Phi, psi and omega in degrees: 000141177255148179279135178249153178280140181292144177272159179286129179294151182297335183291335182272344179277141180292137179277177179297325180290322179296321180287338182274349184291313185297313177298323179294318178298315180297320179296314180298316179296324177294317179296317178297320178298316179295319177297319177298316179296317178296320179295316179295322179293321178296313179297319180295320180285326182288325180242085184290356179290347174297146188306302178221099188303317181290329177292325177296313180297315180295320178298317179295317178295320180296316179296317178299313180297322178294318180294321179294318180297318178295317180296317181293319179295319179291326181286333181278350180287000000 
């Protein structure tokens, strides 16, 4: 008899659902980001009394993108 190397059990390999989670998560986060940017831009344009409307919108999107990037990096560890 010859010794064979053990095969990887199917339970350790990622299933189709596991592989579909990341693209779906990235898509949802992208859609939420676009909605957030549109909302901030609308509020900035609607109320021009804000000091610099586009800077407010850009600042909000930048903070959101930074938080999403940190969350995705921590989740992949």
